[in-house]
LUMZA-369711 format. One record per residue: chain; residue in three letters; x negated, y negated, z of N, C-alpha, C in turn. Coordinates in steps of 0.1 Angstrom, whole numbers, plus 5000, padded with zeros to 4 digits. Each point is the difference from the previous one (the first is absolute). Last residue first. Example, Ala and Ser with C-alpha at 12.3 -4.5 7.8 and 13.67 -1.06 7.14 Angstrom:
2
+--------+---------+------+------+------+------+------+------+------+------+------+
: cadena : residuo :   nu :   nv :   nw :  cau :  cav :  caw :   cu :   cv :   cw :
+--------+---------+------+------+------+------+------+------+------+------+------+
:      A :     SER : 4872 : 5022 : 5071 : 4991 : 4989 : 5000 : 5008 : 4989 : 5008 :
:      A :     ALA : 4997 : 5057 : 4999 : 5009 : 4988 : 5000 : 4991 : 4988 : 5000 :
+--------+---------+------+------+------+------+------+------+------+------+------+
This chain:
192
+--------+---------+------+------+------+------+------+------+------+------+------+
: cadena : residuo :   nu :   nv :   nw :  cau :  cav :  caw :   cu :   cv :   cw :
+--------+---------+------+------+------+------+------+------+------+------+------+
:      A :     HIS : 1954 : 1253 : 3038 : 5009 : 5011 : 5002 : 5014 : 4995 : 4999 :
:      A :     ARG : 4958 : 4977 : 4974 : 5007 : 5000 : 5013 : 5010 : 5011 : 5000 :
:      A :     ARG : 4956 : 5007 : 4970 : 5012 : 4991 : 5000 : 5006 : 5001 : 5014 :
:      A :     LEU : 4947 : 5009 : 4993 : 5013 : 5006 : 4999 : 5011 : 4990 : 5000 :
:      A :     TYR : 4945 : 5004 : 4987 : 5009 : 4991 : 5007 : 5014 : 5005 : 4997 :
:      A :     VAL : 4949 : 5021 : 4998 : 5013 : 5002 : 4995 : 5009 : 4991 : 5009 :
:      A :     TYR : 4944 : 5004 : 4988 : 5011 : 4995 : 5008 : 5013 : 5002 : 4993 :
:      A :     TYR : 4954 : 5030 : 4993 : 5010 : 4991 : 4995 : 5009 : 4995 : 5011 :
:      A :     ALA : 4946 : 5023 : 4990 : 5013 : 5000 : 5007 : 5009 : 4989 : 4994 :
:      A :     GLY : 4954 : 5008 : 4987 : 5004 : 5013 : 5003 : 5013 : 5001 : 5008 :
:      A :     SER : 4976 : 4960 : 4987 : 5006 : 5006 : 4988 : 5004 : 5014 : 5002 :
:      A :     GLY : 4994 : 4974 : 5044 : 4996 : 4995 : 4987 : 5007 : 5007 : 4989 :
:      A :     GLY : 5001 : 5005 : 5051 : 4997 : 5011 : 4991 : 4997 : 4995 : 4986 :
:      A :     HIS : 5010 : 4972 : 5039 : 5010 : 5011 : 5001 : 4998 : 5011 : 4990 :
:      A :     LYS : 4973 : 4961 : 5004 : 5000 : 5005 : 5013 : 5010 : 5011 : 5002 :
:      A :     LEU : 4995 : 4977 : 4958 : 4989 : 5008 : 5003 : 5000 : 5006 : 5014 :
:      A :     HIS : 5047 : 4990 : 4976 : 4988 : 4991 : 5004 : 4989 : 5010 : 5004 :
:      A :     ALA : 5038 : 5019 : 4967 : 4998 : 4996 : 5014 : 4987 : 4991 : 5001 :
:      A :     GLU : 5036 : 5004 : 4958 : 4988 : 5006 : 5004 : 4996 : 4995 : 5014 :
:      A :     SER : 5051 : 5001 : 4984 : 4988 : 4992 : 4998 : 4988 : 5008 : 5006 :
:      A :     VAL : 5058 : 5000 : 4989 : 4988 : 5008 : 5002 : 4988 : 4992 : 4997 :
:      A :     GLN : 5057 : 4992 : 5014 : 4987 : 4995 : 4994 : 4989 : 5011 : 5003 :
:      A :     LEU : 5047 : 5009 : 5010 : 5001 : 4987 : 4994 : 4987 : 4995 : 4993 :
:      A :     VAL : 5026 : 5050 : 5014 : 4988 : 4992 : 4999 : 5002 : 4987 : 4993 :
:      A :     VAL : 5035 : 5032 : 5005 : 4995 : 4997 : 5014 : 4988 : 4991 : 4999 :
:      A :     GLY : 5022 : 5019 : 4961 : 5010 : 4993 : 5007 : 4996 : 4995 : 5014 :
:      A :     ALA : 4972 : 5027 : 4973 : 5001 : 4987 : 4993 : 5011 : 4992 : 5007 :
:      A :     LEU : 4990 : 5047 : 5011 : 4992 : 4990 : 5007 : 5002 : 4986 : 4994 :
:      A :     PRO : 5018 : 5045 : 4986 : 5009 : 4991 : 5009 : 4992 : 4989 : 5006 :
:      A :     ALA : 4992 : 5003 : 4954 : 5010 : 5004 : 5011 : 4994 : 5011 : 5008 :
:      A :     MET : 4964 : 4968 : 4978 : 5010 : 5009 : 4995 : 5010 : 5003 : 5012 :
:      A :     SER : 4959 : 4973 : 5003 : 5009 : 4993 : 4990 : 5011 : 5009 : 4995 :
:      A :     LEU : 4966 : 5016 : 5030 : 5007 : 4989 : 5007 : 5009 : 4993 : 4991 :
:      A :     TRP : 4972 : 5034 : 4982 : 5010 : 5006 : 5009 : 5008 : 4989 : 5007 :
:      A :     HIS : 4963 : 4986 : 4975 : 5010 : 5005 : 4991 : 5012 : 5006 : 5008 :
:      A :     PRO : 4961 : 4985 : 5023 : 5008 : 4989 : 4995 : 5011 : 5004 : 4990 :
:      A :     VAL : 4971 : 5035 : 5017 : 5009 : 4994 : 5010 : 5007 : 4988 : 4995 :
:      A :     ASN : 4967 : 5025 : 4973 : 5014 : 5005 : 5001 : 5009 : 4993 : 5010 :
:      A :     HIS : 4952 : 4991 : 4994 : 5007 : 4996 : 4988 : 5015 : 5004 : 5000 :
:      A :     LYS : 4971 : 5011 : 5036 : 4999 : 4985 : 4999 : 5008 : 4996 : 4988 :
:      A :     LEU : 4993 : 5046 : 5008 : 5010 : 4994 : 5008 : 5001 : 4985 : 4999 :
:      A :     VAL : 4966 : 5022 : 4976 : 5013 : 5005 : 4995 : 5011 : 4994 : 5009 :
:      A :     GLY : 4948 : 4986 : 4990 : 5010 : 4999 : 5010 : 5014 : 5004 : 4995 :
:      A :     ARG : 4964 : 4984 : 4965 : 4997 : 5005 : 5013 : 5012 : 4998 : 5009 :
:      A :     ARG : 4998 : 5008 : 4944 : 5001 : 4991 : 5011 : 4997 : 5006 : 5013 :
:      A :     THR : 4979 : 5014 : 4952 : 5011 : 5003 : 5009 : 5000 : 4990 : 5011 :
:      A :     PRO : 4982 : 4997 : 4946 : 4997 : 4999 : 5014 : 5013 : 5004 : 5008 :
:      A :     ILE : 4982 : 5018 : 4952 : 5012 : 4993 : 5005 : 4997 : 4999 : 5015 :
:      A :     PRO : 4969 : 5023 : 4975 : 5001 : 4987 : 4993 : 5011 : 4991 : 5005 :
:      A :     GLY : 4973 : 5037 : 5032 : 5008 : 5000 : 4988 : 5001 : 4986 : 4994 :
:      A :     GLU : 4979 : 5016 : 5042 : 4991 : 5001 : 4988 : 5008 : 4997 : 4987 :
:      A :     ASP : 5001 : 4994 : 5057 : 5009 : 4999 : 4988 : 4991 : 4999 : 4988 :
:      A :     TYR : 5002 : 5012 : 5056 : 4990 : 4999 : 4989 : 5009 : 5001 : 4987 :
:      A :     LYS : 5021 : 4979 : 5045 : 4997 : 5012 : 4993 : 4990 : 4998 : 4989 :
:      A :     THR : 5019 : 4976 : 5048 : 4994 : 4998 : 4987 : 4996 : 5013 : 4995 :
:      A :     LYS : 5042 : 4990 : 5034 : 4987 : 5005 : 4998 : 4994 : 4996 : 4987 :
:      A :     GLY : 5038 : 4971 : 5028 : 4998 : 5011 : 4991 : 4985 : 5004 : 4999 :
:      A :     LYS : 5023 : 4966 : 5029 : 4996 : 4996 : 4987 : 4998 : 5011 : 4989 :
:      A :     GLY : 5037 : 4997 : 5043 : 4986 : 5003 : 4997 : 4996 : 4995 : 4986 :
:      A :     THR : 5043 : 4996 : 5025 : 4998 : 5010 : 4989 : 4986 : 5005 : 4999 :
:      A :     ILE : 5037 : 4974 : 5036 : 4986 : 5002 : 4998 : 4999 : 5012 : 4990 :
:      A :     VAL : 5038 : 4962 : 5016 : 4999 : 5014 : 4994 : 4985 : 5001 : 4996 :
:      A :     LEU : 5031 : 4968 : 5035 : 4988 : 5001 : 4993 : 4999 : 5015 : 4995 :
:      A :     VAL : 5042 : 4962 : 5013 : 4993 : 5013 : 5004 : 4988 : 5001 : 4991 :
:      A :     LEU : 5042 : 4963 : 5017 : 4987 : 5002 : 4993 : 4994 : 5013 : 5005 :
:      A :     ARG : 5044 : 4989 : 5015 : 4999 : 4992 : 4987 : 4987 : 5003 : 4993 :
:      A :     LYS : 5037 : 5028 : 5036 : 4986 : 4995 : 4998 : 5000 : 4992 : 4986 :
:      A :     GLY : 5038 : 5025 : 5022 : 4999 : 4985 : 4999 : 4987 : 4995 : 4998 :
:      A :     GLU : 5017 : 5047 : 5001 : 4996 : 4995 : 5013 : 4999 : 4984 : 5000 :
:      A :     SER : 5010 : 5024 : 4960 : 5011 : 5002 : 5009 : 4997 : 4995 : 5015 :
:      A :     HIS : 4966 : 4999 : 4967 : 5010 : 4990 : 4996 : 5012 : 5002 : 5010 :
:      A :     SER : 4965 : 5030 : 5005 : 4996 : 4987 : 5004 : 5010 : 4989 : 4996 :
:      A :     ARG : 5007 : 5045 : 4986 : 5001 : 4999 : 5014 : 4997 : 4986 : 5005 :
:      A :     LEU : 4994 : 5009 : 4955 : 5014 : 4999 : 5003 : 5003 : 5000 : 5015 :
:      A :     LEU : 4955 : 5004 : 4984 : 5006 : 4987 : 4997 : 5015 : 4999 : 5003 :
:      A :     PHE : 4977 : 5041 : 5007 : 4995 : 4990 : 5009 : 5006 : 4986 : 4997 :
:      A :     GLY : 5011 : 5038 : 4972 : 5005 : 5001 : 5014 : 4996 : 4989 : 5009 :
:      A :     THR : 4980 : 5001 : 4957 : 5015 : 4998 : 4999 : 5006 : 5000 : 5014 :
:      A :     LEU : 4955 : 5013 : 4996 : 5002 : 4986 : 4998 : 5014 : 4996 : 5000 :
:      A :     ALA : 4990 : 5046 : 5002 : 4996 : 4993 : 5012 : 5002 : 4985 : 4999 :
:      A :     PRO : 5008 : 5027 : 4962 : 5010 : 5001 : 5010 : 4997 : 4993 : 5013 :
:      A :     HIS : 4966 : 4998 : 4966 : 5012 : 4994 : 4996 : 5012 : 5001 : 5010 :
:      A :     ALA : 4956 : 5022 : 5006 : 5000 : 4986 : 5003 : 5014 : 4993 : 4996 :
:      A :     GLN : 4989 : 5047 : 4992 : 5002 : 4998 : 5014 : 5002 : 4985 : 5003 :
:      A :     ASP : 4992 : 5015 : 4955 : 5012 : 5007 : 5005 : 5003 : 4997 : 5015 :
:      A :     LEU : 4960 : 4984 : 4979 : 5011 : 4993 : 4996 : 5013 : 5006 : 5005 :
:      A :     THR : 4959 : 5009 : 5031 : 5002 : 5002 : 4985 : 5012 : 4991 : 4996 :
:      A :     MET : 4967 : 4989 : 5043 : 5012 : 5006 : 4995 : 5000 : 5002 : 4985 :
:      A :     GLY : 4965 : 4977 : 5027 : 4999 : 5015 : 5000 : 5013 : 5007 : 4995 :
:      A :     HIS : 5006 : 4950 : 5017 : 4987 : 5006 : 4997 : 5001 : 5016 : 5000 :
:      A :     LEU : 5035 : 4964 : 5010 : 5002 : 5011 : 4990 : 4986 : 5007 : 4996 :
:      A :     ASP : 5024 : 4969 : 5042 : 4987 : 5003 : 4994 : 5002 : 5012 : 4991 :
:      A :     ILE : 5032 : 4958 : 5023 : 4999 : 5014 : 4996 : 4987 : 5002 : 4993 :
:      A :     LYS : 5026 : 4962 : 5036 : 4991 : 5003 : 4990 : 5000 : 5015 : 4997 :
:      A :     GLY : 5026 : 4952 : 5025 : 4998 : 5014 : 4999 : 4990 : 5004 : 4989 :
:      A :     GLU : 5010 : 4955 : 5011 : 5008 : 5006 : 5011 : 4999 : 5015 : 5000 :
:      A :     PRO : 4964 : 4959 : 4982 : 5010 : 5011 : 4996 : 5006 : 5006 : 5013 :
:      A :     VAL : 4982 : 4949 : 4996 : 4996 : 5013 : 5006 : 5011 : 5010 : 4995 :
:      A :     LEU : 4981 : 4951 : 4979 : 5011 : 5008 : 5005 : 4996 : 5014 : 5004 :
:      A :     LYS : 4968 : 4970 : 4981 : 5005 : 4994 : 5013 : 5012 : 5007 : 5005 :
:      A :     GLY : 4972 : 5005 : 4958 : 4999 : 5010 : 5011 : 5004 : 4994 : 5013 :
:      A :     ARG : 5001 : 4980 : 4954 : 4989 : 4997 : 5009 : 4998 : 5009 : 5011 :
:      A :     LYS : 5037 : 5005 : 4971 : 4988 : 5002 : 4992 : 4987 : 4997 : 5008 :
:      A :     LEU : 5043 : 4992 : 5020 : 4998 : 5015 : 4998 : 4987 : 5002 : 4992 :
:      A :     ARG : 5015 : 4956 : 5006 : 4994 : 5005 : 5013 : 4997 : 5015 : 4999 :
:      A :     GLY : 5021 : 4980 : 4963 : 4986 : 4994 : 5002 : 4994 : 5005 : 5012 :
:      A :     PHE : 5045 : 5011 : 4993 : 4991 : 5008 : 4991 : 4986 : 4995 : 5001 :
:      A :     ALA : 5033 : 4977 : 5024 : 4997 : 5013 : 5006 : 4991 : 5008 : 4991 :
:      A :     LYS : 5015 : 4960 : 4983 : 4992 : 4997 : 5011 : 4996 : 5013 : 5007 :
:      A :     LYS : 5030 : 5002 : 4964 : 4986 : 4997 : 4996 : 4991 : 4998 : 5011 :
:      A :     ASP : 5043 : 5033 : 5000 : 4997 : 4986 : 5004 : 4986 : 4997 : 4997 :
:      A :     MET : 5017 : 5040 : 4971 : 5002 : 4996 : 5014 : 4997 : 4986 : 5002 :
:      A :     LYS : 4994 : 5022 : 4959 : 5015 : 5001 : 5003 : 5002 : 4996 : 5014 :
:      A :     VAL : 4961 : 4995 : 4959 : 5002 : 4999 : 5014 : 5015 : 5000 : 5003 :
:      A :     PRO : 4976 : 5024 : 4956 : 5005 : 4987 : 5005 : 5003 : 5001 : 5015 :
:      A :     GLN : 4960 : 5028 : 4976 : 5015 : 5001 : 5002 : 5005 : 4987 : 5006 :
:      A :     ARG : 4953 : 5011 : 4990 : 5008 : 4992 : 4990 : 5015 : 5000 : 5003 :
:      A :     ALA : 4967 : 5025 : 5026 : 4999 : 4986 : 5002 : 5008 : 4992 : 4991 :
:      A :     VAL : 4998 : 5047 : 4994 : 5007 : 4997 : 5012 : 5000 : 4985 : 5003 :
:      A :     ARG : 4975 : 5015 : 4963 : 5014 : 5001 : 4998 : 5008 : 4997 : 5012 :
:      A :     GLU : 4953 : 5001 : 5004 : 5005 : 4988 : 4992 : 5015 : 5001 : 4997 :
:      A :     SER : 4979 : 5036 : 5022 : 5000 : 4988 : 5009 : 5005 : 4988 : 4992 :
:      A :     ILE : 4995 : 5041 : 4976 : 5012 : 5000 : 5009 : 5000 : 4988 : 5010 :
:      A :     GLY : 4976 : 4995 : 4951 : 4999 : 5009 : 5012 : 5012 : 4998 : 5009 :
:      A :     PRO : 5007 : 4991 : 4948 : 4992 : 4994 : 5011 : 5000 : 5010 : 5011 :
:      A :     MET : 5005 : 5015 : 4948 : 5008 : 4997 : 5012 : 4991 : 4995 : 5011 :
:      A :     LEU : 4991 : 4994 : 4946 : 4997 : 5008 : 5012 : 5008 : 4996 : 5012 :
:      A :     ASP : 4996 : 4986 : 4950 : 5013 : 5003 : 5008 : 4997 : 5009 : 5012 :
:      A :     HIS : 4972 : 4962 : 4964 : 5001 : 5013 : 5006 : 5013 : 5001 : 5008 :
:      A :     THR : 4986 : 4960 : 4978 : 4998 : 5010 : 4990 : 5001 : 5014 : 5005 :
:      A :     VAL : 5021 : 4948 : 5012 : 4993 : 5011 : 5006 : 4999 : 5011 : 4990 :
:      A :     PRO : 5004 : 4950 : 4982 : 5008 : 5010 : 5006 : 4991 : 5012 : 5006 :
:      A :     ARG : 4982 : 4949 : 4998 : 5002 : 5012 : 4991 : 5009 : 5010 : 5007 :
:      A :     SER : 4996 : 4944 : 5006 : 4997 : 5013 : 5006 : 5004 : 5011 : 4990 :
:      A :     PRO : 4982 : 4950 : 4986 : 5013 : 5007 : 5003 : 4996 : 5014 : 5005 :
:      A :     SER : 4966 : 4961 : 5009 : 5004 : 5008 : 4989 : 5013 : 5007 : 5004 :
:      A :     LYS : 4985 : 4952 : 5021 : 4999 : 5014 : 5002 : 5005 : 5008 : 4987 :
:      A :     ALA : 4977 : 4948 : 5005 : 5013 : 5008 : 4999 : 4997 : 5015 : 5002 :
:      A :     GLY : 4966 : 4964 : 4998 : 5006 : 5003 : 5013 : 5013 : 5008 : 5000 :
:      A :     VAL : 4989 : 4973 : 4957 : 4989 : 5003 : 5010 : 5007 : 5002 : 5013 :
:      A :     GLU : 5029 : 5010 : 4958 : 4995 : 4989 : 5007 : 4990 : 5004 : 5010 :
:      A :     PHE : 5030 : 5019 : 4953 : 4990 : 5002 : 5010 : 4996 : 4987 : 5006 :
:      A :     GLY : 5031 : 5009 : 4962 : 5005 : 5003 : 5013 : 4990 : 5002 : 5011 :
:      A :     SER : 4981 : 5007 : 4953 : 5013 : 4994 : 5002 : 5005 : 5004 : 5014 :
:      A :     LEU : 4949 : 4993 : 4982 : 5009 : 5010 : 5004 : 5014 : 4994 : 5004 :
:      A :     ARG : 4960 : 4985 : 4964 : 5007 : 4996 : 5012 : 5010 : 5010 : 5003 :
:      A :     PRO : 4953 : 5010 : 4974 : 5014 : 4996 : 4998 : 5007 : 4997 : 5013 :
:      A :     SER : 4948 : 4990 : 4991 : 5008 : 5011 : 5004 : 5015 : 4996 : 4998 :
:      A :     PRO : 4958 : 4981 : 4971 : 5008 : 4998 : 5012 : 5009 : 5011 : 5002 :
:      A :     VAL : 4952 : 5006 : 4978 : 5014 : 4999 : 4996 : 5008 : 4997 : 5012 :
:      A :     LYS : 4946 : 4995 : 4985 : 5010 : 5001 : 5011 : 5014 : 4998 : 4994 :
:      A :     VAL : 4954 : 5019 : 4976 : 5010 : 4989 : 4999 : 5010 : 5002 : 5011 :
:      A :     PRO : 4945 : 5015 : 4994 : 5014 : 5004 : 5002 : 5009 : 4988 : 5000 :
:      A :     LYS : 4953 : 5001 : 4973 : 5005 : 4998 : 5013 : 5015 : 5004 : 5001 :
:      A :     PRO : 4961 : 5022 : 4967 : 5011 : 4990 : 5001 : 5005 : 4999 : 5014 :
:      A :     LYS : 4948 : 5011 : 4988 : 5013 : 5007 : 5002 : 5011 : 4990 : 5001 :
:      A :     PRO : 4956 : 4991 : 4970 : 5004 : 5000 : 5014 : 5014 : 5007 : 5001 :
:      A :     LYS : 4962 : 5014 : 4964 : 5011 : 4990 : 5001 : 5005 : 5001 : 5015 :
:      A :     PRO : 4948 : 5011 : 4983 : 5013 : 5006 : 5002 : 5011 : 4989 : 5003 :
:      A :     ALA : 4957 : 4989 : 4969 : 5003 : 5002 : 5014 : 5014 : 5006 : 5002 :
:      A :     GLU : 4963 : 5005 : 4959 : 5013 : 4995 : 5004 : 5003 : 5002 : 5014 :
:      A :     HIS : 4960 : 5012 : 4972 : 4999 : 4989 : 5010 : 5014 : 4995 : 5004 :
:      A :     HIS : 4994 : 5036 : 4968 : 4992 : 5004 : 5011 : 5000 : 4989 : 5011 :
:      A :     SER : 5043 : 5006 : 4969 : 4985 : 4997 : 4998 : 4993 : 5003 : 5013 :
:      A :     ARG : 5044 : 5027 : 4984 : 4995 : 4989 : 5008 : 4986 : 4997 : 4997 :
:      A :     GLU : 5021 : 5036 : 4979 : 5006 : 4988 : 4995 : 4995 : 4988 : 5008 :
:      A :     PRO : 4990 : 5047 : 5011 : 4991 : 4993 : 4990 : 5005 : 4987 : 4995 :
:      A :     HIS : 5006 : 5032 : 5044 : 5008 : 4989 : 4993 : 4991 : 4993 : 4990 :
:      A :     MET : 4981 : 5037 : 5022 : 5015 : 5003 : 5002 : 5009 : 4990 : 4993 :
:      A :     ARG : 4949 : 5015 : 4984 : 5007 : 4991 : 5008 : 5015 : 5003 : 5002 :
:      A :     HIS : 4959 : 5036 : 4994 : 5009 : 4992 : 4992 : 5007 : 4990 : 5009 :
:      A :     ALA : 4950 : 5029 : 5003 : 5013 : 4997 : 5006 : 5008 : 4991 : 4990 :
:      A :     SER : 4953 : 5014 : 4995 : 5009 : 5010 : 4995 : 5015 : 4997 : 5005 :
:      A :     ASP : 4963 : 4971 : 5012 : 5002 : 5000 : 4985 : 5010 : 5010 : 4995 :
:      A :     ALA : 4988 : 4999 : 5047 : 5007 : 4988 : 4996 : 5003 : 4999 : 4985 :
:      A :     VAL : 4972 : 5035 : 5017 : 5014 : 5002 : 5004 : 5009 : 4988 : 4996 :
:      A :     LYS : 4954 : 4996 : 4992 : 5005 : 5011 : 4992 : 5015 : 5002 : 5003 :
:      A :     ARG : 4976 : 4970 : 5027 : 5002 : 4994 : 4987 : 5006 : 5011 : 4990 :
:      A :     TRP : 4986 : 5014 : 5043 : 5012 : 4991 : 5001 : 5003 : 4994 : 4987 :
:      A :     LEU : 4960 : 5025 : 5004 : 5012 : 5009 : 5001 : 5013 : 4992 : 5000 :
:      A :     ASP : 4960 : 4976 : 5001 : 5002 : 5006 : 4987 : 5012 : 5009 : 5000 :
:      A :     VAL : 4986 : 4981 : 5041 : 5006 : 4990 : 4991 : 5003 : 5006 : 4986 :
:      A :     GLU : 4979 : 5027 : 5032 : 5014 : 4998 : 5003 : 5006 : 4990 : 4991 :
:      A :     GLU : 4954 : 5008 : 4996 : 5007 : 5012 : 4995 : 5015 : 4998 : 5003 :
:      A :     PRO : 4970 : 4967 : 5016 : 5002 : 4999 : 4986 : 5008 : 5012 : 4994 :
:      A :     THR : 5010 : 4987 : 5051 : 4987 : 5004 : 4993 : 5003 : 4999 : 4985 :
:      A :     LEU : 5025 : 4970 : 5039 : 5001 : 5012 : 4991 : 4986 : 5003 : 4993 :
:      A :     ARG : 5003 : 4975 : 5049 : 5001 : 4997 : 4986 : 5001 : 5013 : 4992 :
:      A :     ARG : 5016 : 4991 : 5053 : 4989 : 5004 : 4992 : 5003 : 4997 : 4985 :
:      A :     ARG : 5017 : 4975 : 5046 : 5004 : 5008 : 4989 : 4988 : 5004 : 4992 :
:      A :     THR : 5003 : 4989 : 5055 : 4997 : 4994 : 4986 : 5004 : 5010 : 4990 :
:      A :     MET : 5015 : 4989 : 5053 : 4996 : 5010 : 4991 : 4998 : 4994 : 4986 :
+--------+---------+------+------+------+------+------+------+------+------+------+
């Protein structure tokens, strides 16, 4: 594409506009070249005290106080039974000698049923029983405070740590997947 030349009328118009304009910086001469930009000066970074390459930063304190989930709380409990037997229990190698299914029960029905079952199992000399609570129904929750899933799942470990069951129960652990996973608990009973 070739550039076209200005017509004489356009040149006259341009000269009139240029003569009426004022210079922005009249102190500069017309032929003065612009000054070069200053080059940035590199400042050495300050030496961090106590820092070594490959060192880990100090851990920060936890900033929230949310209660962990029930599975995590049960897993954190100290092991009171034989460690070898506990390892076999967690891998699902021990077979429960009895089980109770609390599915579909209300809290008022489940608590006495669980108490009676565990006291009977203990008097019969059983050591390992399975308590099936279910995982709970998922509810539509629109509120700002989340509600936990599974009423029985959350209350059974609490009931097992209170009298009269606390004297009978030695260890509570979440069941292996083949026995119900997070919807069931292994309850290891004390010797009769």
